[in-house]
FILUMVEX-551699 format. One record per residue (C-alpha): residue in one letter; x, y, z. Coordinates in steps of 0.001 Angstrom, whole numbers, plus 500000, padded with zeros to 6 digits. Example, Ala and Ser with C-alpha at 12.3 -4.5 7.8 and 13.67 -1.06 7.14 Angstrom:
2
A512300495500507800
S513670498940507140
***
This chain:
562
M247786966070663028
F248581963152665503
L252304964389665835
E251128967414667112
T248266966144669176
L251248963868670592
V253484966923671465
D250571968669672861
F249569964997675134
I253465964947675939
Q252659968380677080
V250524968493679253
H251005964954680752
K254420964667681389
D254521963452684713
D252287960168684101
L254268959123681234
Q257566958466682745
D256759954926682079
W255841955099678468
L259222957391678252
F261371954196676609
V258537953560673840
L257490957260672958
L261884958123672135
T262659954852670871
Q259896954657668254
L259977958891667763
L264019957857666840
K263374954899664776
K260942957702662650
M263900959289661710
G265104956849660137
A262511956648657359
D261455958295654188
L259247961357655424
L257863964813653742
G260125967715655054
S257265969019656821
V256731965454658960
Q260401965308659586
A260204968704661099
K257332967132663008
V259215964593664187
Q262095966837665374
R259740968897667394
A258101965629669303
L261721964906670139
D262703968494671372
V259631968226673756
T260061964666675173
R263906966002675663
E262736969216677638
S260148967382679439
F261504964148680962
P264776963922683479
N267674964325682137
D268990961084683819
L265985958699682735
Q266163959493679206
F269945958904678919
T269468955086680930
I266772954720677870
L269169955637674974
M271408953187676062
R269513950774676692
F268203951043673037
T271680951506671666
V273085947835672664
D269652946312672021
Q270746943241670236
T267510943287668863
Q267106947073667127
T268729946902663507
P268953951043663057
N269833952235659463
L272165954665659203
K269461957314659491
V268961956274663112
K271782955851664200
V272675959407663366
A269704960429665134
I270305958708668204
L273462960137668343
K272991963623667783
Y269839963291670286
I272648961842672909
E275070964580672149
T272484968032672690
L270828965745675641
T274172965784677394
L274368969026676582
Q271785969655679009
M273219967393681968
E274732967255684573
A278018965810685612
P275902963772688032
D273644962453685653
F276039960225683668
V276056957300685139
N279378954360684404
S276790950794684664
S277646948070682515
E275027949245680225
T276808952942679375
R279869950907679098
L279044948708676519
A276386951789674708
V279864953774674512
S281939950737672637
R279424950536670565
I279159954084669768
I282818953816669117
T282261950819666735
W280374953851664769
T283165956056664986
T284303953804661918
E281377953420660307
P282145953248656235
K278900954163654766
S278326956952656227
S280671960174657518
D277624961678659138
V277666959097661313
R281210959154661848
K280872962775662979
A277918962375665246
A279626959102666839
Q282607961462667956
S280578964331668930
V278637962255671406
L282180960928672895
I283872964322673304
A280360965415674774
L280068962740677626
F284516963547678214
Q283182966956678687
L279554966069680799
N281990964603683503
T285573963479682376
P286505961744685729
E283728959567685849
F284421958844681342
T288188958380681962
M287248955976683991
L284255953942681834
L287344954321679738
A289643952640681562
A287410949091682045
L287370948674678530
P288963946717676541
K292166948221674328
T291036948222671170
F288129950614672231
Q290320952506674815
D292671953250671998
G289685954546669961
A288240956618672148
T291807958153673655
K293048958918670096
L289648960489669118
L289988962935672862
Q293408963965672684
N293099965541668901
H290059967134670756
L291861968660673035
K294883969248670754
N292420971101668704
T290920972566670658
G294066973803672499
S292918977531672242
V290118977008675176
A291460979604677519
Q291209982026675052
A287304980565674317
P284611983220675643
M282313981666678943
G279390980595676351
S281972978469673583
P280866975182673359
L284497973800673621
T284186974299677052
R281500973129679930
H281851975432683141
T278165976152683427
P275261974108682455
R274214975011679127
S270276975362677800
P269292972560675654
A267198975453673029
S270657976744671858
W271765972872670105
S269437972029667611
S269729968222666616
P271966969657663198
V271945965951661274
T268210965311662166
S266699968605661654
P265445968931657983
T265627973334658599
N269404972651659931
T272062975390658472
S274761975820658479
Q275364978273661256
N273796975677663800
T277098972757663371
P279382973252665764
S282750974974665050
P284765972719662637
S288057973076664663
A285751971296667660
F284767968508665676
D286337968073661822
Y288762965261661366
D288654965516657298
T286928961937657983
E285320962575654755
N288427962273652925
M288964958771654842
N288446955735653862
S287303953159656024
E290810951834656620
D292239954409657389
I289604955347659672
Y290434952589661506
S294050952672661149
S294016955824662541
L292290955234665894
K293662951927666495
G296948953589665770
V297573955474669488
T300598956321670710
E303465955385672357
A302533957521675077
I299291956085675728
Q300450952261676124
N302982954070678473
F300277955631680741
S298795952809680800
V300947951103682977
R302315953133684398
S302973952544688341
Q301403953879691255
E304971955751692268
D304441957880688584
M300801958607689220
N301152960023692432
D303777962370691011
P302461965898689293
V301292965705685187
Q304255968128684649
R306620965713686141
R305297962989684389
D305600964883680895
G308789965802681717
E310216962635682202
E308312961221678989
G310118963735676982
G308228963714673149
G305841961042673918
M303035962947673971
D305099965708671161
G305061968308674285
R301424968666673835
V300364968438677186
S303235971088678305
D301838973577676195
L298166973460677559
V299541973975680704
D301412977215679530
G299036980034680077
G296827978652682698
R294306976505681056
M293377974386684080
A290685973392682744
L292299971369679818
D295196970505681897
N292770968494684456
K290924966517681354
T294552966043679383
S295473964779682813
L292100962828683539
L292545960566680270
N296408959629680551
T295404958622683690
P296598954437683755
L294328952272682831
L295423949204684297
S298256950786686722
S299523947288687478
S302922947196686047
P305474949053686979
R306882949346682988
G305690950667679624
A302686948091678089
R305329946235674968
D308876946115677184
H306489944170680181
F304881941896678028
S307870941234676164
D310100940238679184
S307843938116681174
P307530934293681701
F304084933986679691
K306012934907676904
H307837931611676752
S304376929541677422
R302378930832674409
K303741927666671914
D301770925047671025
T299111925538672749
S295713923877672239
L291936923786673561
D293227921584675879
D296978922230676935
S297141924756679266
A299683926988678712
H301803927392682461
L302394930344683872
T305015930844687147
D305553933175689609
D309344932715689548
S309964936328688319
G307989937882691380
L304753939379689697
D302522938945691981
Q298659938311690401
S297524941193689881
E300159942219687411
L299706938107686000
V296498939043685049
A297032942081683770
E299450940498681495
L296828938076680293
L294699941010679207
K296923942809677599
E297132939666675226
L293872939285675090
S293092943182674055
N294710941987670824
H291498941808669284
N291926938927665702
E295348939633666328
R298221937140667574
I296229934189667328
E298024931734669003
E299344933940672031
R296209934926672584
K294847930998672941
A297794930333675676
A296402933543677076
L292611931804677318
C293686928935678871
E295930930464681567
L292829931960682909
L290704929084682410
K293245927480684105
L293657930098687079
I289840930223687906
R289087926332687967
E292022926061690164
N290649928605692182
T293611930456692552
L292834933781691364
Q292680935938694409
V292143939466692730
W288414939393691350
D287420943074692863
E290455944437690509
H290060942553687502
F286713941291686970
K285261944204685076
T288027944677682423
I288392940468681975
L284481940306681382
L284347943070678738
L287255941173677224
L285667938480676814
L282502939675675413
E284668941547672713
T286713938028671947
M283598936198671864
G283188938264668241
D286642936916667190
R287331936127663758
E288917933187665089
H286244930536665915
V288912928356668402
I289134931860670451
R285333932223670413
T285192928568671777
L287659929592674219
A286197933213675666
L282762930716676280
R284481928584678369
V286601931240680131
L283159932543681075
R281241929204681321
E283756929436684373
I283832932394685890
L280287931716685992
S280220928788687973
K283036929796690222
Q281847933591691511
P278483933925689652
W277162936713692048
R279549938815690349
F277808939158687173
K274466940597689528
N275067944173687672
Y275905942307684481
A272899939563683525
E271108941535680851
L274647941778679195
T276591938186679741
I272835936855678653
M272686938655675239
K276561938051674090
A275949934283675214
L272384933765673247
E274261935914669976
A277045933146669449
H274514930384668683
K273980932448665300
D277776930942665396
P278724929091661895
H281115926643664144
K279585923531665642
E281934924053668511
V281333927100669006
V277092926481669280
R277741924105671978
A280005926118673974
A277908929137673527
E275013926295674696
E277435925274677673
T277827929194678712
A273751929730678216
A272823926504680887
M275150927190683022
L273643930700683109
A270259930029683554
L271814928276686946
S274148930847687909
I271918933880687715
S269092935056689792
P265581933411688175
E264330936959688014
Q266894938600685961
C267146936065683478
I263081936165683411
K263000939860682681
V265516939148679955
L264699936048677643
C260726937271677679
P261698940079675452
I263778938009673273
I261865935333673148
Q259360937469671487
S261337939592669257
A264713937651667843
D264891935515665328
Y266342931987665081
P268144930454666380
I268036933110668724
N264981932567670143
L265456928763670440
A268446929279672606
A266317932084674942
I263200929547675490
K266022926444676196
M268081929057678477
Q263873929773680151
T263217926380680622
K265527925549682802
V264949929012684524
V261534927703685308
E262477924577687150
R264552926964689708
I261649929336690302
P258733928518693474
R255538927986692496
E254670931454694121
G257432933296692025
L256258931155689073
A252572931817689199
S253128935706688966
M255609935950685952
L253105934075683995
P252163937206682415
E255422937249681110
I256315934450679970
V253088933021678521
P252861935148675564
G256234934355674051
L255653930701674697
V251944930801673112
Q253569932689670243
G256148931032669356
Y254332927879669255
D252971929337666298
N257315929305664322
S257708928735661167
E260857926828663036
S259638923175664028
S261871923442666935
V261374926560668413
R257812925277668198
K259028922075670508
A261372923910672314
C257629926451673697
V255750923447674340
F258744921523676766
C258629925103678450
L255134925182678691
V255235921439680217
A258246922817682435
I255648925602683822
Y253282922726684263
A255406920764686380
V255239923751688911
I252238925396688796
G249918922398687587
E246149923773686429
D246893927470687127
L248648927350683831
K245656926777681847
P243918929943682331
H246507931560680515
L246474929379677269
S242921930788675754
Q245274932085672900
L245922928602671758
S243485926420669226
S242194923198670548
S244833920859668408
K247671922539670234
L246392922299673890
K245439918646673039
L249258918188671880
L250730919850674958
N248130917574677052
L250130914585675669
Y252743916185676277
I252025917132680061
K250803913448680534
R254467911643679193
A256522913863681432
Q253878912742684524
S254038909183683798
G257612908941682916
S256463907085679975
S259008906105677646
G256193905100674632
G258693907473671800
D260498910626672224
P258426913585672310
S261167915211670566
T260609913127667509
E257517914117667304
A255662916410664912
L254340919567666122
***
């Protein structure tokens, strides 16, 4: 009964519910991950369909990207499939301008690329592949630019998948205009059900096997990973083609490179398949167009190659410009080395040390060109299996924050979340570097942005991420003027009151210290917000406030039991 009422409620009041859409959509998607009766699942699917038809496409897309990258969510396989199928079906009714190449979208696409290698579910793998193809078809130029900003491992996986798709759909010119392989006009969502998530799904609802069948059911996870990672040599060459080559016609490039693409592009040119040609040429646009040579040859000649030996955290390798490489080419070389995720450990240490040196000396002049790629690579490298590499990545990130804080305005949420997540690391030096980075974030990002990101993490994350977020928030609070902080109390205080009851004593202490810091700024105006605290907790808080005010050295509050 509730679900039927919900559908009616959405249809009648949809214009007034946009602020509630995040909760509505995410809860329905999570509901699809539960073990439901077929009749109930059909009702949930109906609610999802009505939601998709009732709200603006761009708003739904933004919410789905945010939900996909939410670090506090751990969706099961069914929920992943539900999310992916919803994104795919939504994409089919979107217009190209609805696709926004934001930092959140890039991170979400990165996660979807990793889901194409999900070892436990072929449904997840296929759904993830279908989403990438749908996004590529929705806005090919913008999606190609998005891929260009991702680390190399993600580029390789997506590019190989899309090239397979283009190859498999080589007969697109002969397909009817309404074919799901073409996107000449926006398609009605009514003609596309959600085949995986719908309990009443039949075979005719699924896309053509020639479009989406990559035989993933017969591949183990290692095969899938190898397939995605083993990108062709042609893509390696495309990724560093010079600007002169970029200005040449696509046909000339294909002719010069012989069989690098196995004749695929030249074959597609025949028959007048212009739509497919445009997609192929965009897909093959240089991802880092800063070097006149092939990726491997260029890097093997580089003076950087000779600076990689005996590199440690405290001994930065020296990279000179004697060979005539300008800074853009030099940074491109460093980034190419850093893109070897979980490989070439010593070489990547040297690259990180060299990057750290350039940033500390403030001699790097190519930030506008390379900042996004540097940031995304550092965030990816923070998940490396070598703890020394993880530590170095955090140190480089902290140094950029200290020198170029304004560049993080559009990446604040992503950067904060990744820095806090690093506090879970089992290695102490990584945790220490994460703490230093979080402290720098608290000083570098605008207080309003920090509070917006930290409050939900404090309320929902587990230890030690919640502890790290509370400590960071304490530093942020000290930067906020009295009037501004007073207006933020309804957001800040509930999480601290909740944390005051946490089973971890360190979390309880951190909450008290944060409340003390707030009191130091706004004084008695804090007390009305503490009505949920017991008298004993209020008494203890008052004791800490008095100690802070008097500067008493009669005992370290951090050693007291809460």
